[in-house]
N, C-alpha and C positions, 0 to 999 in steps of 0.2 A: 589910660591903655595905652600899650607897647605895642613892636615888631609879632612877639611871641606870642603874647594872645592874644595877637588876629588870625593870629597863622593858623594857631590851637580854633579858637573858631568856625576857619573855614575851612580844617578836614575835621571837624563835628559835621556843620551844615552838609561841609562836599559828601558825605558818610551816612546822609537823609536821604540829603538826591538822589545817587547811587543805588540809595533799596528801592526808589522808587523808579526813576528814570533813567536809571544804567546807562548814563552817559561815557563818549569813550573819553573827556576831559575836561575837567572843569577850574577852571584859571580864576585869578582872582588881581581883580582890576583893583584901580587907586592905589596913592602914596606910601600902605603900606606892603603893598606888589612891588613899587621901586624901592620900596629903604629911604626916602623922605616921611 
């Protein structure tokens, strides 16, 4: 998995979370968030 795959998965997951919990923001933590 490369960075673009991780970001796409995070966007899909954030959309699902948004439908249920309506958060103000979703933050990606980890090596893909830092670009390493």
